[in-house]
C-alpha positions in Angstrom: -1.2 -4.7 -48.7 -3.0 -3.8 -51.9 -2.0 -0.6 -53.7 -4.7 2.1 -54.0 -5.0 5.0 -56.3 -4.2 7.6 -53.6 -4.2 11.4 -53.6 -1.1 12.7 -52.0 -0.9 16.4 -52.9 1.7 18.8 -51.5 0.2 20.6 -48.5 -0.2 24.3 -49.0 0.6 27.0 -46.4 -3.0 27.2 -45.1 -3.2 23.4 -44.8 0.1 23.4 -42.8 -1.3 26.1 -40.5 -4.5 24.2 -40.0 -2.7 21.0 -39.1 -0.4 22.9 -36.8 -3.5 24.1 -35.0 -4.7 20.5 -34.6 -1.2 19.6 -33.2 -1.5 22.5 -30.8 -5.0 21.4 -29.6 -3.8 17.8 -29.3 -1.1 19.1 -26.9 -3.8 19.7 -24.4 -5.1 16.2 -24.6 -2.6 14.7 -22.1 -3.4 17.4 -19.6 -7.1 16.9 -19.9 -6.7 13.1 -19.5 -4.6 13.7 -16.4 -7.4 15.9 -14.9 -10.2 13.5 -16.0 -8.5 10.5 -14.4 -8.9 12.1 -11.0 -12.6 11.5 -11.4 -13.1 8.6 -13.8 -11.1 5.3 -14.3 -9.0 5.1 -17.6 -11.2 2.7 -19.7 -14.4 4.4 -18.6 -12.9 7.8 -19.5 -11.9 6.5 -22.9 -15.5 5.2 -23.4 -17.1 8.5 -22.5 -14.6 10.4 -24.5 -15.4 8.5 -27.7 -19.1 8.6 -27.0 -18.9 12.4 -27.1 -16.7 12.2 -30.1 -19.3 10.0 -31.9 -22.0 12.5 -31.1 -20.0 15.4 -32.6 -18.9 13.5 -35.7 -22.3 11.9 -36.2 -24.1 15.2 -35.8 -21.8 16.9 -38.3 -22.1 14.1 -40.8 -25.9 14.3 -40.5 -25.8 18.1 -40.9 -23.7 17.7 -44.1 -26.1 15.0 -45.4 -23.4 12.3 -45.6 -24.9 8.8 -45.9 -23.6 6.6 -43.0 -24.9 3.3 -44.1 -22.1 0.9 -44.9 -21.6 0.0 -48.6 -20.6 -3.4 -49.9 -16.9 -4.2 -49.2 -16.3 -1.5 -46.6 -16.7 -3.5 -43.4 -13.4 -5.6 -43.6 -11.3 -2.4 -43.9 -13.1 -0.7 -41.1 -12.7 -3.8 -38.8 -9.0 -3.7 -39.6 -8.7 0.0 -38.8 -10.8 -0.4 -35.6 -8.6 -3.3 -34.4 -5.5 -1.1 -34.9 -7.1 1.8 -33.2 -8.1 -0.3 -30.1 -4.6 -1.9 -29.9 -3.0 1.5 -30.1 -5.0 3.0 -27.3 -4.6 0.0 -25.0 -0.9 -0.3 -25.5 -0.5 3.4 -24.9 -2.4 3.3 -21.6 -0.6 0.2 -20.4 2.8 1.4 -21.4 2.3 4.8 -19.8 1.4 3.0 -16.6 4.6 1.0 -16.7 6.9 3.9 -17.4 7.0 7.7 -16.8 5.0 10.3 -18.5 8.1 12.0 -20.0 9.4 8.7 -21.4 6.0 7.9 -22.8 5.9 11.3 -24.5 9.2 10.5 -26.3 8.4 7.0 -27.4 4.8 7.7 -28.6 6.2 10.6 -30.7 8.3 8.1 -32.7 5.1 7.4 -34.7 5.9 9.8 -37.6 8.9 7.5 -38.3 6.5 4.5 -38.7 4.1 6.6 -40.7 6.8 7.6 -43.1 8.0 4.0 -43.4 4.5 2.5 -44.0 3.7 5.3 -46.4 7.0 4.6 -48.3 5.9 0.9 -48.7 2.2 1.3 -49.5 1.4 4.8 -50.7 2.5 5.8 -54.2 4.3 9.2 -54.3 5.2 9.0 -50.6 8.7 7.7 -51.0 11.3 8.6 -48.4 14.0 10.9 -49.6 17.2 12.0 -47.9 15.8 15.5 -47.1 12.5 14.1 -45.8 14.3 11.6 -43.6 16.6 14.3 -42.3 13.6 16.5 -41.5 11.8 13.8 -39.5 15.0 13.1 -37.5 15.5 16.8 -36.9 11.9 17.3 -35.7 12.1 14.3 -33.4 15.4 15.6 -31.9 13.4 18.7 -31.0 10.9 16.6 -29.1 13.7 14.8 -27.3 15.5 18.1 -26.4 12.3 19.5 -25.0 11.4 16.4 -22.8 15.0 15.3 -21.9 15.4 17.6 -18.9 12.4 15.9 -17.2 14.1 12.5 -17.5 16.7 13.1 -14.8 16.2 11.0 -11.7 13.3 9.0 -13.2 13.2 5.2 -12.8 13.8 3.4 -16.0 11.1 0.9 -17.1 12.2 -0.8 -20.3 9.0 -2.8 -20.6 6.8 0.3 -20.5 9.1 2.1 -23.0 8.8 -0.9 -25.4 5.0 -1.1 -25.0 4.6 2.7 -25.8 6.9 2.2 -28.8 4.6 -0.5 -30.0 1.7 1.9 -29.6 3.6 4.4 -31.7 4.0 1.7 -34.4 0.2 1.1 -34.3 -0.4 4.8 -34.5 1.8 5.2 -37.6 0.0 2.2 -39.2 -3.4 3.7 -38.3 -2.6 6.9 -40.1 -1.5 5.1 -43.3 -4.5 2.6 -43.2 -6.9 5.6 -42.7 -5.3 7.4 -45.6 -5.8 4.3 -47.8 -9.4 3.7 -46.7 -10.7 7.3 -47.1 -9.9 7.1 -50.8 -13.1 5.0 -51.2 -14.9 5.6 -47.9 -16.1 9.1 -47.0 -14.0 10.4 -44.0 -17.1 11.2 -41.9 -18.6 7.8 -42.4 -15.3 6.1 -41.6 -15.0 8.1 -38.3 -18.6 7.2 -37.3 -18.0 3.5 -37.8 -14.5 3.6 -36.3 -15.9 5.1 -33.1 -19.0 2.9 -33.1 -17.1 -0.3 -33.5 -14.6 0.5 -30.8 -17.1 1.5 -28.1 -18.3 -2.0 -27.2 -14.6 -3.0 -26.5 -14.0 -0.1 -24.1 -17.4 -0.8 -22.4 -16.6 -4.5 -22.0 -13.1 -3.9 -20.7 -14.3 -1.2 -18.3 -17.0 -3.5 -16.8 -14.6 -6.3 -16.5 -11.5 -4.5 -15.1 -12.9 -1.4 -13.4 -15.9 -2.6 -11.5 -15.9 -1.1 -8.0 -13.6 1.8 -8.8 -14.7 5.2 -7.8 -16.6 7.3 -10.4 -17.5 10.9 -10.0 -17.7 14.1 -12.1 -16.4 17.4 -10.8 -16.5 20.7 -12.8 -12.8 20.3 -13.7 -13.3 16.6 -14.7 -16.4 17.6 -16.8 -14.5 20.3 -18.7 -11.6 17.9 -19.3 -14.0 15.3 -20.6 -15.6 17.8 -22.9 -12.2 18.8 -24.3 -11.2 15.2 -24.9 -14.5 14.2 -26.5 -15.7 17.4 -28.2 -12.4 19.1 -29.2 -10.1 16.1 -29.8 -12.3 13.1 -30.7 -14.8 15.4 -32.4 -13.3 18.5 -34.1 -9.7 17.3 -34.4 -10.7 13.8 -35.7 -13.0 15.4 -38.3 -10.5 18.0 -39.6 -7.5 15.6 -39.6 -9.3 12.8 -41.5 -10.7 15.3 -44.0 -7.2 16.8 -44.7 -5.5 13.4 -44.8 -7.9 12.3 -47.6 -6.2 14.7 -50.0 -2.7 15.6 -48.8 0.6 13.7 -48.3 0.4 11.7 -45.0 4.2 11.7 -44.4 4.4 15.4 -44.9 1.4 16.2 -42.7 2.2 13.8 -39.8 5.6 15.4 -39.1 3.7 18.6 -38.1 2.5 16.7 -35.0 6.0 16.8 -33.6 4.7 20.2 -32.4 2.2 18.5 -30.1 4.6 17.9 -27.1 5.7 21.5 -27.4 2.1 22.7 -27.1 1.7 20.3 -24.2 4.5 22.0 -22.4 2.9 25.4 -23.2 -0.5 24.3 -21.8 1.3 23.1 -18.6 2.9 26.5 -18.3 -0.4 28.4 -18.9 -2.6 26.2 -16.7 -0.3 24.7 -14.2 2.4 27.4 -13.9 5.2 25.1 -15.2 8.4 27.0 -16.1 9.2 27.7 -19.7 12.8 26.5 -20.2 15.6 27.1 -22.7 15.3 23.5 -23.8 11.7 24.2 -24.9 12.9 27.1 -27.1 15.7 25.0 -28.7 13.3 22.1 -29.2 10.7 24.3 -30.9 13.4 25.6 -33.2 14.5 22.1 -34.2 10.9 21.0 -34.8 10.4 24.0 -37.0 13.5 23.2 -39.0 12.4 19.6 -39.4 8.9 20.6 -40.6 10.5 22.9 -43.1 12.8 20.2 -44.5 10.0 17.7 -44.8 7.7 20.1 -46.6 10.2 21.9 -48.8 9.3 21.9 -52.5 11.6 20.0 -54.8 
């Protein structure tokens, strides 16, 4: 891959806090998907989610006066990113169907490893160090400690685990390719075209594979869809892409190890799930890992 002149500044405290907020909000995404799937088939739900996200992103770009017309040479990179995006979503959905939710949570959260590896190879100034590697390993161990108690008695599906792991690889690659592209493409324009180019794929797959399945929209399903589309695919996508343009990808992405912890917290607040000792230990390990990765040399 060609080398770009890439900005990879050290994230300041306020940026770290902002990305942790995104990670916390992303923790509610799995819960909202679970609720939404009770009303809408998976591919149709993804289609509606990204339609809402496109409305939010496009409206904000229009309000900020960002030109959305493609410039010469931008389309090939956007097509590459869109392909990675679609493959990542499809492999995640298929893999999660073939394995359990807890195992899927573990394997999809391997993606910061892949992000750090691809950034090490392709982004100047993002080299892996001993301290950074130790921080990533420590943070991931916190995720494993949090989710591990839910694995007892679950049926193992090696194929599903491998497919979700592949999805994590695509996600790590997507972060790095996005980081490279937004050095020359405005983040808002990139998001508008990424979502626009992916929608026909979800529409076609839904019409092909989900014809005849039940489709309804209850109050709970509507709220879940608004959360996925407005909060995650809209607000979180906008903020994350804007922050990623300037700051170190490998140092920011480790903050998303907090996402499974916030998912457990959402389950506690909304579904009454018990807060366990393993959650507290896992949160501590994630915090230590985040500190090690972002510690100033």
